[in-house]
C-alpha positions in Angstrom: 0.0 0.0 0.0 1.5 3.3 -1.1 1.7 6.0 1.6 0.1 9.2 0.3 2.4 12.2 0.2 2.3 14.5 3.2 0.5 17.8 2.8 2.5 21.0 3.4 0.3 22.1 6.4 0.9 18.8 8.1 4.6 18.8 7.3 5.0 22.4 8.5 3.3 21.5 11.8 5.2 18.2 12.4 8.6 19.8 11.8 7.8 22.9 13.9 8.3 25.1 10.8 11.3 23.0 9.7 13.2 23.9 12.8 13.6 20.3 14.1 16.8 18.6 13.2 18.6 21.9 12.6 21.9 22.3 14.6 22.0 25.4 16.8 23.5 26.9 20.0 27.2 26.3 19.4 29.9 26.4 22.0 33.5 26.2 20.7 36.6 25.2 22.7 39.2 27.9 22.7 41.7 25.6 21.0 39.1 24.7 18.3 39.2 21.0 19.2 35.5 20.4 19.9 32.1 22.0 19.4 29.1 21.4 21.5 25.7 22.0 20.0 22.0 21.1 20.1 20.0 19.2 17.5 17.1 16.7 17.5 17.7 13.3 15.9 15.4 13.9 12.9 13.3 16.5 11.2 10.2 15.4 13.0 11.7 14.6 16.4 10.8 17.4 18.9 13.2 16.2 21.5 16.4 18.3 21.4 19.7 16.5 22.2 23.2 17.6 23.1 26.0 16.7 20.7 29.7 17.2 20.6 31.9 17.2 17.5 35.6 16.5 17.4 36.9 18.9 14.8 40.0 16.9 14.1 38.2 13.7 13.1 34.8 15.2 12.2 33.1 12.6 14.4 29.9 13.6 16.1 28.8 12.0 19.3 25.4 12.1 21.0 26.2 13.3 24.5 22.6 13.5 25.9 19.5 11.8 24.6 16.9 13.1 27.0 14.6 10.1 26.5 17.4 7.8 27.6 18.5 10.0 30.4 14.9 10.1 31.8 14.5 6.3 31.2 11.6 6.9 28.9 9.6 9.0 31.3 7.9 12.1 30.0 9.6 15.4 30.6 7.9 17.5 33.3 8.1 21.3 33.3 7.5 23.7 36.2 5.4 26.8 35.4 8.6 28.9 35.6 10.4 26.8 33.0 7.3 26.9 30.7 7.4 30.7 31.0 11.1 30.8 30.2 10.6 28.7 27.1 7.7 30.9 26.0 9.8 34.0 26.3 12.5 32.4 24.1 9.9 31.0 21.7 11.2 27.5 22.3 8.7 24.9 21.2 10.9 21.8 21.4 11.5 19.5 24.3 14.5 18.0 25.9 17.8 19.9 26.3 16.7 23.2 24.9 19.6 25.2 26.4 23.0 24.4 27.9 26.0 26.4 29.2 29.7 25.6 29.3 32.8 26.6 31.1 35.4 28.8 29.2 37.3 25.7 28.1 34.1 23.9 26.9 35.2 20.9 28.9 31.8 20.6 30.7 28.2 21.4 29.8 25.4 21.9 32.3 21.7 21.8 31.6 18.4 21.4 33.3 16.0 18.5 32.3 12.7 17.9 34.0 13.8 20.3 36.7 16.9 18.2 37.4 20.5 19.4 37.1 23.0 17.5 35.0 26.6 18.0 33.9 28.3 16.4 30.9 32.0 15.9 30.5 32.5 17.1 26.9 36.3 16.6 26.7 36.1 12.9 27.6 33.3 12.4 25.1 35.3 14.1 22.4 38.2 11.8 23.2 36.1 8.7 22.5 34.2 7.5 25.5 30.7 6.3 25.0 28.8 8.6 27.3 28.7 6.2 30.2 30.8 5.8 33.3 29.9 9.1 34.7 30.4 11.2 31.6 26.8 12.5 32.1 25.8 12.7 35.7 23.1 14.4 37.9 24.0 16.9 40.6 21.8 16.9 43.7 20.0 20.3 43.4 18.0 21.8 46.2 14.8 21.9 44.1 13.5 22.3 40.5 16.4 23.9 38.5 16.2 27.0 36.3 18.9 28.4 34.1 22.1 26.7 35.3 25.5 28.1 34.4 29.0 26.8 35.4 31.6 29.3 36.5 34.3 30.0 33.8 36.8 27.6 35.5 34.4 24.7 35.6 34.6 24.2 39.3 31.0 25.2 40.3 27.5 25.5 38.9 25.1 28.4 39.7 21.4 27.8 39.3 18.1 29.1 40.5 15.4 27.3 42.5 12.5 28.7 44.5 13.6 32.2 43.5 17.0 31.7 45.3 20.4 31.6 43.6 22.4 28.4 44.5 25.9 27.3 43.9 27.0 23.7 43.9 30.4 22.1 43.3 30.9 20.3 40.0 31.4 17.1 42.0 28.0 17.5 43.5 29.1 18.7 46.9 28.7 22.0 48.9 25.3 23.2 47.6 24.6 26.5 49.2 22.0 29.3 48.7 24.0 32.5 48.1 21.0 34.8 47.7 17.6 34.0 49.1 14.4 36.0 48.7 13.6 38.1 51.8 10.0 38.5 50.9 7.2 37.3 48.7 7.5 38.3 45.0 11.3 38.6 45.2 13.7 36.4 43.1 17.4 36.3 42.7 19.1 35.3 39.5 16.2 35.4 37.0 15.2 37.9 34.3 11.9 39.7 34.7 9.1 39.5 32.1 10.1 42.6 30.0 13.8 41.8 30.1 13.2 38.4 28.6 10.4 39.4 26.2 11.8 42.7 25.0 15.4 43.3 25.9 17.0 40.0 24.7 18.1 39.4 28.3 17.0 35.9 29.5 19.6 35.7 32.3 19.7 37.0 35.8 23.3 36.2 37.1 26.8 36.4 35.7 30.0 34.8 37.0 33.2 36.6 37.6 36.1 35.5 35.4 37.8 33.7 38.3 34.6 32.0 39.5 34.8 33.6 42.9 31.9 36.0 42.7 28.6 36.6 40.9 26.7 39.5 39.7 23.1 38.8 40.5 19.8 40.5 39.6 17.3 40.9 42.3 13.7 41.3 41.0 10.8 42.4 43.1 7.5 42.2 41.3 5.3 43.5 44.1 4.4 46.7 42.3 3.5 44.9 39.1 -0.1 44.3 38.1 -1.2 40.7 38.4 -3.0 39.2 35.4 -4.8 35.9 35.4 -4.6 33.6 32.4 -7.4 31.1 32.8 -8.1 27.8 30.9 -11.8 27.9 30.2 -11.8 24.4 28.7 -10.6 23.1 32.1 -12.5 25.1 34.7 -11.2 23.0 37.5 -7.7 24.4 37.0 -6.8 27.6 38.8 -5.7 30.5 36.5 -2.0 31.2 35.9 -1.0 34.4 37.6 1.4 36.6 35.6 3.2 39.8 36.8 2.5 41.8 33.6 3.6 45.4 33.5 1.2 47.0 31.1 2.0 50.3 29.5 1.8 53.2 32.0 1.9 51.0 35.1 4.6 50.0 37.5 7.5 47.8 36.5 9.3 45.3 38.6 12.0 46.8 40.9 15.3 45.5 39.6 18.6 45.9 41.5 21.9 44.0 41.5 24.1 42.6 44.1 27.6 41.1 44.1 27.5 37.7 45.7 30.6 36.1 47.2 31.0 32.3 47.7 31.0 33.0 51.4 27.4 34.3 51.2 28.3 38.0 51.5 26.0 40.2 49.4 27.2 43.6 48.3 24.6 45.9 46.8 25.5 47.6 43.5 24.7 51.3 43.9 23.2 52.7 40.8 20.3 55.1 40.7 17.5 52.8 39.7 14.9 55.6 40.1 16.7 57.5 37.2 17.5 54.3 35.2 15.1 51.5 36.3 15.8 49.1 33.4 18.7 46.7 33.6 19.3 46.0 29.9 22.4 43.8 30.0 25.5 42.8 31.9 29.0 41.7 31.0 31.9 40.4 33.1 35.2 39.4 31.5 38.9 39.4 32.5 39.6 42.5 30.4 37.9 44.9 32.8 35.4 45.4 35.6 31.8 44.1 35.5 29.6 46.2 33.2 25.9 47.0 33.5 23.8 48.7 30.8 20.9 50.6 32.4 18.2 52.7 30.8 15.8 55.5 31.8 12.1 54.5 31.6 11.6 56.6 28.4 14.6 54.8 26.9 16.1 58.1 25.6 19.1 57.7 27.9 21.2 54.5 28.4 24.4 54.3 30.4 27.2 51.8 30.7 28.3 51.4 34.3 31.5 49.8 35.6 31.0 48.0 38.9 33.8 48.2 41.5 34.5 45.5 44.1 32.7 47.5 46.8 29.5 47.8 44.6 30.1 51.4 43.6 29.6 52.3 40.0 31.1 54.8 37.5 29.7 55.8 34.2 31.9 54.7 31.3 29.6 55.6 28.5 26.2 57.3 27.9 24.0 57.4 24.8 21.0 59.6 24.3 18.4 60.0 21.6 15.3 62.2 21.3 13.4 59.1 20.2 15.0 56.1 21.8 18.3 54.4 22.3 18.4 50.9 20.7 19.1 47.7 22.6 21.8 45.8 20.7 22.5 42.2 21.8 26.0 41.4 22.8 26.8 44.9 24.2 28.4 46.3 26.2 31.6 44.3 26.4 35.4 44.7 26.8 37.9 43.9 24.1 40.8 41.7 25.2 42.8 44.9 25.4 40.2 46.6 27.7 38.4 48.9 25.3 34.7 49.3 25.6 32.5 47.9 22.8 29.0 49.2 22.1 26.8 50.1 19.1 25.4 53.7 18.8 23.8 55.9 16.2 26.4 57.9 14.4 26.2 59.6 11.0 22.7 58.1 10.4 23.7 54.5 10.9 24.1 51.9 13.7 27.9 51.9 14.1 30.2 49.8 16.1 32.2 51.8 18.6 35.5 50.6 20.1 36.2 53.1 22.9 34.5 56.2 21.6 35.6 55.7 18.0 33.2 54.4 15.3 35.0 51.6 13.5 32.3 50.5 11.0 31.4 52.9 8.3 28.0 54.6 7.8 27.3 52.1 5.0 26.8 49.4 7.6 24.0 49.0 10.1 25.2 46.8 12.8 22.5 44.4 14.1 24.2 42.2 16.7 27.6 41.8 18.4 28.4 38.1 18.3 31.9 37.8 19.9 34.5 40.2 21.4 38.2 39.4 21.6 41.1 41.1 19.9 38.5 42.2 17.3 34.7 42.2 17.3 32.5 39.8 15.4 29.2 41.4 14.3 26.3 41.0 11.9 25.3 44.0 9.8 23.1 45.0 6.9 24.8 46.7 3.9 22.8 48.0 0.9 20.1 45.2 0.8 18.1 45.0 4.0 17.0 41.5 3.1 20.6 40.3 3.6 22.5 40.1 6.9 26.3 39.5 6.8 29.0 38.7 9.3 32.0 41.1 9.7 35.1 41.1 11.8 35.9 44.7 12.9 38.8 46.3 14.7 40.2 49.8 15.1 42.2 49.3 11.9 40.1 47.1 9.6 36.6 45.8 8.9 36.4 42.5 7.0 33.3 41.0 5.6 33.4 37.2 6.3 30.3 36.2 4.4 29.8 36.9 0.7 27.1 34.6 -0.4 23.7 36.5 -0.7 21.7 35.4 2.3 21.2 35.7 6.1 24.1 34.7 8.2 25.0 34.2 11.8 28.2 33.1 13.5 29.7 31.7 16.7 33.4 32.0 17.4 36.0 30.3 19.6 39.7 30.9 19.1 40.4 30.8 15.4 37.4 28.6 14.6 34.1 30.1 13.5 30.8 28.3 12.9 28.8 30.1 10.2 25.1 29.5 9.9 23.9 30.6 6.5 20.5 30.8 4.9 19.9 31.6 1.3 17.4 31.6 -1.5 19.2 28.7 -3.2 18.6 26.0 -0.7 16.2 24.9 2.1 17.1 25.6 5.7 20.5 26.7 7.0 24.0 25.4 6.0 26.3 25.2 9.0 30.0 25.3 8.0 33.2 25.5 10.0 35.8 28.2 9.1 39.3 27.7 10.5 41.5 30.8 10.3 39.1 32.2 7.7 39.1 29.2 5.5 35.9 27.2 4.9 35.9 23.6 6.0 33.5 20.8 7.0 29.8 21.2 7.6 27.7 20.2 10.6 24.8 18.3 9.1 21.2 19.5 9.4 18.7 16.6 9.8 15.7 18.8 8.9 13.1 17.6 6.5 13.0 18.8 3.0 9.8 20.8 2.3 7.3 19.3 -0.2 7.2 22.6 -2.1 9.7 25.1 -3.4 8.9 28.8 -3.3 9.1 30.9 -6.4 9.6 34.5 -5.3 9.9 37.8 -7.2 11.5 40.7 -5.3 10.8 44.4 -6.0 10.7 47.8 -4.3 7.5 49.8 -3.9 6.6 53.5 -3.5 8.7 56.5 -2.6 10.0 54.8 0.5 11.4 51.9 -1.6 9.6 49.3 0.5 11.2 45.8 0.3 8.6 43.5 -1.3 8.2 39.9 -2.3 5.5 38.5 -4.6 4.6 34.8 -4.7 2.3 33.5 -7.4 0.8 30.0 -7.8 3.4 27.6 -9.1 2.7 27.1 -12.8 0.7 30.2 -13.2 0.6 31.4 -16.8 0.5 35.2 -17.1 -2.8 36.3 -18.5 -4.5 33.0 -17.8 -6.5 34.1 -14.7 -7.0 37.0 -12.4 -5.8 36.3 -8.9 -7.1 37.5 -5.6 -4.3 39.1 -3.6 -3.3 38.0 -0.1 -1.1 40.4 1.9 1.1 38.5 4.3 2.9 41.1 6.5 4.4 41.3 10.0 5.0 45.0 9.7 6.4 45.7 13.1 9.8 46.7 14.4 10.6 43.3 15.8 11.1 41.3 12.6 11.5 41.3 8.8 9.6 39.2 6.4 11.4 40.0 3.2 14.7 38.2 3.7 17.1 36.3 1.5 16.1 32.9 2.8 14.1 30.3 0.9 12.3 28.9 4.0 10.9 32.3 4.8 8.4 32.0 1.9 7.2 28.4 2.4 3.8 29.2 3.9 3.4 32.1 1.4 3.9 29.7 -1.5 1.4 27.3 0.0 -1.2 30.1 0.2 -0.3 31.1 -3.3 -0.9 27.5 -4.5 -4.4 27.8 -3.1 -5.1 30.4 -5.8 -3.7 33.7 -4.4 -1.1 36.1 -5.4 0.7 36.5 -2.0 2.4 39.9 -1.3 4.9 40.4 1.5 6.0 43.9 2.2 8.3 45.3 5.0 7.1 48.8 5.8 8.6 51.6 7.7 9.9 50.6 11.1 10.9 47.1 10.2 14.6 46.3 10.8 17.4 46.6 8.4 17.3 50.1 7.0 18.9 52.2 9.7 17.9 54.7 12.5 15.8 57.2 10.5 13.7 54.3 9.0 13.2 52.8 12.4 12.2 56.1 14.0 9.7 57.0 11.3 6.9 55.2 13.3 7.5 57.1 16.5 4.1 57.9 18.1 2.3 56.6 14.9 2.7 53.0 13.8 -0.8 52.7 12.4 -0.6 55.2 9.6 2.6 54.1 8.0 1.7 50.4 8.6 -1.4 50.7 6.4 0.0 53.2 3.9 2.9 51.0 3.1 0.8 47.9 2.5 -1.4 50.0 0.1 1.7 51.3 -1.7 3.0 47.7 -2.1 -0.3 46.6 -3.5 -0.4 49.4 -6.0 3.2 48.7 -7.2 2.6 44.9 -7.4 -0.6 45.4 -9.5 1.1 47.9 -11.8 3.7 45.4 -12.7 1.4 42.3 -12.7 -1.9 42.8 -14.4 -3.2 39.4 -13.2 -3.5 40.8 -9.6 -7.2 41.5 -8.9 -7.3 44.5 -6.5 -11.1 44.1 -6.2 -10.3 41.0 -4.1 -7.6 41.7 -1.5 -7.2 39.8 1.8 -4.7 40.3 4.5 -3.5 37.9 7.2 -0.9 38.1 10.0 0.0 37.0 13.6 0.9 39.3 16.5 1.9 42.6 15.0 0.8 41.2 11.7 -2.5 40.3 13.2 -2.9 43.9 14.4 -2.0 45.1 11.0 -4.6 42.8 9.3 -7.4 44.1 11.6 -6.2 47.7 11.2 -6.2 47.4 7.4 -9.8 46.2 7.0 -11.0 48.7 9.6 -9.3 51.8 8.2 -9.0 51.0 4.5 -12.0 48.8 3.6 -11.8 50.3 0.1 -8.5 48.4 -0.4 -8.7 45.4 2.0 -11.7 43.2 1.6 -11.1 40.5 4.2 -8.7 40.0 7.2 -7.4 37.2 9.4 -6.0 38.7 12.6 -4.0 36.2 14.7 -3.1 37.2 18.3 -3.7 40.9 17.5 -2.8 43.7 19.8 -6.1 45.7 19.7 -5.7 48.0 22.7 -2.1 49.4 22.9 -2.6 50.1 26.6 -2.8 46.4 27.2 0.7 45.6 26.0 3.9 45.9 28.1 5.8 49.0 29.2 9.1 48.5 27.6 7.9 47.9 24.0 4.9 50.3 23.9 6.6 53.2 25.7 9.6 53.0 23.4 7.4 53.6 20.3 4.4 55.5 21.7 5.7 57.1 24.9 4.0 56.9 28.3 0.2 56.7 27.9 -0.3 59.5 30.5 2.0 61.8 28.5 0.8 60.8 25.0 -2.7 59.5 25.3 -3.4 60.6 21.7 -0.8 58.1 20.4 -2.5 55.2 22.2 -5.9 56.3 21.0 -4.8 56.6 17.4 -2.9 53.4 17.2 -5.5 51.2 19.1 -8.3 49.8 17.0 -11.1 48.9 19.4 -12.8 52.3 18.8 -12.8 51.5 15.1 -15.2 48.6 15.6 -18.3 50.4 14.3 -16.4 50.9 11.0 -16.1 47.2 10.2 -17.7 46.4 6.9 -15.5 43.6 5.7 -15.2 39.9 6.9 -12.8 39.7 9.8 -11.6 36.5 11.6 -10.0 37.0 15.0 -7.8 34.1 16.2 -6.3 33.9 19.7 -4.7 31.4 22.0 -6.4 31.4 25.4 -3.1 30.7 27.2 -1.2 33.6 25.5 0.7 35.5 28.3 2.3 37.9 25.8 -0.6 39.3 23.8 -3.3 38.2 26.2 -6.7 37.1 24.8 -8.3 40.2 26.3 -7.2 42.0 23.1 -9.4 39.8 21.0 -12.3 39.6 23.5 -12.5 43.3 23.9 -12.4 43.7 20.1 -15.1 41.2 19.7 -17.3 42.8 22.4 -16.9 46.2 20.7 -17.8 44.6 17.3 -20.9 42.9 18.8 -22.0 46.1 20.5 -21.7 47.9 17.1 -23.7 45.1 15.4 -20.8 44.1 13.2 -20.6 40.4 12.2 -17.2 38.8 12.6 -15.6 35.5 13.4 -13.7 34.5 16.5 -11.6 31.3 16.7 -10.4 30.7 20.3 -7.6 28.2 20.7 -7.8 26.4 24.1 -4.4 25.8 25.8 -2.5 27.6 23.1 0.1 30.3 23.8 1.5 33.0 21.5 3.6 30.4 19.7 0.6 28.3 18.6 3.1 25.4 18.1 0.9 22.4 18.8 0.9 20.1 15.8 -2.8 19.8 15.2 -3.3 23.6 15.9 -0.6 24.7 13.5 -1.8 22.4 10.7 -5.5 23.3 10.9 -4.9 27.0 11.4 -3.6 27.2 7.8 -6.6 25.2 6.4 -9.2 27.3 8.3 -7.6 30.6 7.2 -7.6 29.7 3.6 -11.2 28.5 3.7 -12.3 31.7 5.4 -10.4 33.8 2.8 -11.8 31.9 -0.1 -15.3 32.4 1.1 -14.8 36.0 2.2 -13.2 37.1 -1.1 -15.7 35.2 -3.2 -18.4 37.4 -1.7 -16.7 40.4 -3.3 -17.3 39.1 -6.8 
């Protein structure tokens, strides 16, 4: 009996958007002898394993198979661990994160709340993973976010809101910092840090492993939101400390913790700069903190002395906002400060106070800092992201293939992860002393369809656009309804030089649509002025840019039928879909809004106040950009989709929108997803969401004929 071919929606769901089986999270030994990394064992296996590769022989060894380590028992997650995975958008199971010492001789990780350590050096030398190569350490309780000290002698971890340290041999467990009151934790990132600042950690070891820099978080002032599970009314709601725009944030401070239990407060003015953006501690200089004013128009880099006093080593200001750049601040090996700041109209890398990258580059991330600095940056084409090595004397582009590139470096060995339009998924290749070498294999499934994409720019703002038509479409043979498929927000690009980015768009196109993807003003990749063009007003440019893209696409492609235009999206894209049908029903004839933000006052402080200001100071910005008051204007079919367990864009956004539509007598469709979070990663949910959306759009746009 022949097995029928798998459908794309089912394949997309089973592979978690083709992320399973892809190698990621690399740690490289300083001498380049071994690389530890994560990868599941197939393209449909959701259980992530820890591997180590011997770079000399090329041999890969499975260090940790979670199913074996747990003796076949299912993985159990605490609510705190579930929340951490939601913040990092981690839908897999097993070893989803690990940390190593500086020599990459050991790796520590949490699994089912238990603490484990693996001896990577012995494994790379040929042992079989038994005889104590992977062993459990006796933690004091369910473990969160373990990290070994740089020397590999001890492991720090958090349990019950307290920071603990235990010897690598399993002895001497002690609580270094214990909560003094309810709602206080040590060593964890608060909600907005993990969701918006790229900071998922709350403690950092000193280079010699004798002290720790520890974040203390008190969520007492923060509003409590209750995320219920209506499908299971016997379960109590989850309580989330959620700082909605205009309300109190968590109180964040920092202490220096000694192994003797001594705690030394770090004395910075948290009233003036309440946000702890990032921290860095290396042998090249004192510990660094980056802190920010609430309006994000001033950010300072503070050097922390042994007695907890601080001095300002750099300050950046901006009348709009100062950007958060992952990997900064840091010290070079010679003790010069590394940060990224706006200079000459670009995001430029600064070593000391000197910009070392030119204004033609917009630096996106700092990846590694040593004698020089490894960064990613956009050049002329915002769809491409390249890797550069920069120093005070030279800037060298390390990637030349058109695409989207990332890198991890250890010593003279670099692991480059490269995506392009010419192949599916990422290619992971080793580069030794700048020369390309072997690849680390991806086990991801090959998609059952291949996107066919046309790129163009639209309108006076030169909007990056991509158009996807049904495969095999013959020009002039049929008029095609158009489906706009944007994200449109400042957190992500959709028009990128990566084949996998257009898989879902191609599937929608094959259902009879011309699918249009446009990155409007405010999306990443074009520089500071572009980013700041949405300050106080996201809504107007969001819609205007989609209209401009439609007009340009139709002018170049007469088969596009602008009398039948749908728009779909998730998160900010969901907001944009609802916004478009409400404010431009003459252009957009149906919308599918997944997890939309409908009331901007209901989203978090750090994100919303960056772009719209404080709601007490700029109420008009929140009124203009929110869409609930537009409910009486609805005259087009609109489907609202929302996960009831979403703790990022809570379901109240959709419920309030639906209530306003009902009160205005406006028909609409609501699809509630029981037990589903913002990721909507459950297999059956992800598959059927595509099918339900395309059915709704077909019916809605057919009614426009």
